C-alpha positions in Angstrom: -24.0 -51.8 -18.1 -26.8 -49.4 -18.6 -30.2 -50.1 -16.9 -33.6 -49.0 -18.3 -37.0 -49.0 -16.5 -39.8 -50.8 -18.3 -41.5 -48.2 -20.6 -38.4 -46.0 -20.9 -37.2 -45.2 -24.4 -33.5 -45.2 -25.3 -31.2 -45.7 -28.3 -28.7 -48.4 -29.1 -25.9 -46.9 -31.1 -23.5 -48.6 -33.6 -20.4 -46.7 -34.8 -18.5 -47.9 -37.8 -15.0 -46.8 -38.9 -12.6 -47.7 -41.7 -9.2 -49.1 -40.9 -7.9 -45.6 -41.2 -10.2 -44.5 -38.3 -12.6 -42.5 -40.5 -16.4 -42.8 -39.8 -17.6 -44.9 -42.8 -20.9 -46.3 -43.9 -20.9 -50.1 -44.2 -22.7 -51.8 -47.1 -25.0 -53.6 -44.7 -25.9 -52.9 -41.0 -27.7 -55.4 -38.8 -28.6 -55.1 -35.1 -29.6 -58.3 -33.3 -31.2 -57.9 -29.9 -31.7 -60.9 -27.5 -34.1 -60.3 -24.7 -33.7 -61.8 -21.2 -35.7 -64.9 -22.2 -33.3 -65.6 -25.1 -35.7 -64.5 -27.9 -33.8 -62.7 -30.7 -35.0 -59.9 -32.9 -33.1 -58.6 -35.9 -33.2 -55.1 -37.4 -31.6 -53.8 -40.5 -31.0 -50.5 -42.2 -32.5 -51.8 -45.4 -35.6 -52.9 -43.5 -36.1 -49.6 -41.7 -35.4 -50.9 -38.2 -32.1 -49.1 -38.0 -31.6 -45.4 -38.6 -28.5 -43.6 -40.0 -27.6 -40.6 -37.9 -24.5 -39.5 -39.7 -21.6 -41.1 -41.6 -20.8 -44.4 -39.8 -23.3 -43.7 -37.0 -26.4 -45.8 -36.7 -29.0 -46.4 -34.0 -32.2 -48.3 -33.1 -34.7 -46.6 -30.8 -35.9 -49.1 -28.3 -38.5 -49.1 -25.5 -37.6 -51.2 -22.5 -40.1 -54.1 -22.1 -40.5 -57.3 -20.3 -38.9 -59.7 -19.6 -36.8 -58.1 -16.9 -33.1 -58.9 -16.8 -30.1 -58.7 -19.0 -30.6 -58.1 -22.7 -27.7 -58.6 -25.2 -27.2 -56.9 -28.5 -24.9 -57.2 -31.5 -24.1 -54.8 -34.3 -22.8 -56.5 -37.5 -21.7 -54.8 -40.6 -20.4 -56.1 -44.0 -19.0 -54.7 -47.2 -17.0 -51.5 -47.0 -16.7 -51.8 -43.2 -16.6 -55.3 -41.7 -17.3 -55.1 -37.9 -18.9 -56.9 -35.0 -19.6 -55.4 -31.6 -21.6 -56.8 -28.7 -22.9 -55.3 -25.5 -25.6 -55.7 -22.9 -28.2 -53.6 -21.0 -30.5 -54.4 -18.1 -34.3 -53.9 -18.0 -35.6 -53.3 -14.5 -39.0 -52.5 -12.9 -39.7 -49.1 -11.5 -39.3 -48.9 -7.7 -42.3 -46.5 -7.5 -44.9 -49.0 -8.7 
């Protein structure tokens, strides 16, 4: 699990492939992020919260923020590619402050 210091900027990536293993753009892409307190935020390609990097590769640029602890996220796609992937990251305080 990756850890990010409060204030650090990073990207969450979602990669989507056809059944043949070819990077393919889904019809819809949604990223849901749940913070350490259980509050969910949803971002979509259509709403501008998710960016397409290349065929089948999408990301959301994030800045680590409170609350500290484990954050969970889920990429969901529908249409031409139907996929679901979940992972977590940890937000930590700097040791220097």
